[in-house]
Kinemage of the C-alpha trace (Angstrom):
@kinemage 1
@onewidth
@group {chain A} dominant
@subgroup {mainchain}
@vectorlist {calphas} color= white
{ca gln a 1} P -71.376 9.451 -0.034
{ca val a 2} L -68.672 8.637 2.494
{ca gln a 3} L -67.133 5.202 2.343
{ca leu a 4} L -64.837 3.569 4.896
{ca gln a 5} L -62.773 0.452 4.357
{ca glu a 6} L -60.845 -1.429 7.026
{ca ser a 7} L -57.681 -3.309 6.127
{ca gly a 8} L -55.143 -5.366 8.016
{ca pro a 9} L -54.237 -8.892 9.064
{ca gly a 10} L -57.058 -11.234 9.939
{ca leu a 11} L -54.899 -13.323 12.265
{ca val a 12} L -52.648 -12.019 15.023
{ca lys a 13} L -50.632 -14.035 17.511
{ca pro a 14} L -51.042 -13.484 21.254
{ca ser a 15} L -48.778 -10.766 22.709
{ca gln a 16} L -48.344 -9.146 19.300
{ca thr a 17} L -49.746 -5.819 18.105
{ca leu a 18} L -52.918 -5.637 16.067
{ca ser a 19} L -52.742 -2.962 13.371
{ca leu a 20} L -55.687 -1.890 11.241
{ca thr a 21} L -56.070 0.945 8.777
{ca cys a 22} L -59.265 2.672 7.743
{ca thr a 23} L -59.251 4.320 4.338
{ca val a 24} L -61.878 7.013 3.898
{ca ser a 25} L -63.275 8.203 0.579
{ca gly a 26} L -65.932 10.755 -0.245
{ca gly a 27} L -64.973 13.018 2.647
{ca ser a 28} L -61.906 14.322 4.440
{ca ile a 29} L -60.927 13.152 7.925
{ca thr a 30} L -59.949 16.753 8.700
{ca thr a 31} L -63.410 18.181 8.036
{ca asn a 32} L -64.925 20.015 11.029
{ca tyr a 33} L -66.264 18.571 13.372
{ca tyr a 34} L -66.233 14.870 12.687
{ca tyr a 35} L -64.822 12.117 14.872
{ca trp a 36} L -63.479 8.849 13.501
{ca pro a 37} L -63.935 5.936 15.882
{ca trp a 38} L -62.801 2.357 16.031
{ca ile a 39} L -65.417 -0.030 17.396
{ca arg a 40} L -65.340 -3.777 17.847
{ca gln a 41} L -67.764 -6.599 18.451
{ca pro a 42} L -66.470 -9.803 20.041
{ca pro a 43} L -68.342 -12.985 19.176
{ca gly a 44} L -71.645 -13.181 21.022
{ca lys a 45} L -71.186 -9.747 22.613
{ca gly a 46} L -72.213 -6.178 22.003
{ca leu a 47} L -70.378 -3.304 20.394
{ca glu a 48} L -67.413 -1.820 22.244
{ca trp a 49} L -65.993 1.600 21.533
{ca ile a 50} L -62.186 1.425 21.397
{ca gly a 51} L -61.368 5.072 20.779
{ca asp a 52} L -61.354 7.755 18.160
{ca ile a 53} L -59.438 10.547 16.513
{ca asn a 54} L -61.134 13.775 15.629
{ca tyr a 55} L -60.900 16.323 12.812
{ca ser a 56} L -58.027 18.139 14.526
{ca gly a 57} L -56.072 15.003 15.390
{ca ser a 58} L -57.021 14.741 19.048
{ca thr a 59} L -57.456 11.211 20.340
{ca tyr a 60} L -59.783 9.670 22.925
{ca tyr a 61} L -59.626 6.146 24.274
{ca asn a 62} L -61.784 3.684 26.164
{ca pro a 63} L -60.277 3.704 29.669
{ca ser a 64} L -60.324 -0.086 29.783
{ca leu a 65} L -58.137 -0.269 26.656
{ca arg a 66} L -56.205 2.975 26.918
{ca ser a 67} L -52.909 1.450 28.014
{ca arg a 68} L -52.797 -0.770 24.912
{ca thr a 69} L -54.338 1.500 22.282
{ca ser a 70} L -52.963 4.039 19.866
{ca ile a 71} L -54.915 5.766 17.106
{ca ser a 72} L -53.169 7.912 14.522
{ca arg a 73} L -53.857 9.349 11.095
{ca asp a 74} L -52.255 10.088 7.750
{ca thr a 75} L -54.051 13.082 6.313
{ca ser a 76} L -52.201 12.805 2.992
{ca lys a 77} L -53.802 9.391 2.469
{ca asn a 78} L -57.059 10.195 4.259
{ca gln a 79} L -56.514 7.225 6.554
{ca phe a 80} L -56.587 6.569 10.261
{ca thr a 81} L -54.989 3.639 12.019
{ca leu a 82} L -55.586 1.529 15.105
{ca gln a 83} L -52.819 -0.203 16.998
{ca leu a 84} L -53.709 -2.504 19.889
{ca ser a 85} L -50.749 -4.020 21.669
{ca ser a 86} L -50.280 -7.153 23.758
{ca val a 87} L -53.348 -8.812 22.298
{ca thr a 88} L -54.982 -11.886 23.800
{ca pro a 89} L -57.717 -14.173 22.468
{ca glu a 90} L -60.201 -11.843 24.197
{ca asp a 91} L -59.352 -9.251 21.551
{ca thr a 92} L -60.831 -11.494 18.866
{ca ala a 93} L -63.639 -9.507 17.283
{ca val a 94} L -65.011 -7.853 14.200
{ca tyr a 95} L -63.381 -4.434 14.060
{ca tyr a 96} L -65.172 -1.480 12.511
{ca cys a 97} L -64.138 2.025 11.617
{ca ala a 98} L -66.814 4.657 11.370
{ca arg a 99} L -67.659 8.342 11.218
{ca asp a 100} L -69.231 10.101 14.192
{ca thr a 101} L -70.932 13.425 13.511
{ca gly a 102} L -69.466 14.818 16.695
{ca asn a 103} L -72.450 14.296 18.961
{ca gly a 104} L -72.305 10.550 19.327
{ca tyr a 105} L -74.248 9.729 16.205
{ca ile a 106} L -72.537 7.432 13.711
{ca asp a 107} L -73.668 8.087 10.187
{ca tyr a 108} L -71.237 5.886 8.266
{ca trp a 109} L -69.680 2.497 9.021
{ca gly a 110} L -67.035 0.410 7.380
{ca gln a 111} L -68.019 -3.135 6.494
{ca gly a 112} L -65.961 -4.527 9.363
{ca thr a 113} L -63.014 -6.876 9.401
{ca gln a 114} L -62.628 -10.069 11.417
{ca val a 115} L -59.498 -10.234 13.555
{ca thr a 116} L -58.692 -13.475 15.327
{ca val a 117} L -56.031 -13.703 18.011
{ca ser a 118} L -54.607 -17.192 18.060
{ca ser a 119} L -51.301 -18.968 18.044
């Protein structure tokens, strides 16, 4: 059973960088051929894919967020991290990490963490 747990600040000031870490247990983030996405859901809106990092460390980003997004990993800790820079109140959302089987199907989700951007 794979488990994912998001961690990070729940409140970020405008113009600062949002940083979240996903800790994975029950499976390695380097196992072929999984992808590890970050996904968010703003209040009253649908899910939005932010980007992901795959089993080999390659990264892929939503074009609309690419200029502000960085996803990295620490294989020794079995963690992957999201950094979103220059945040605005529009970045307020519940942020999820997940596991994608490699064909667009997500089989495991983290519980989600609320991030609010406010001064």
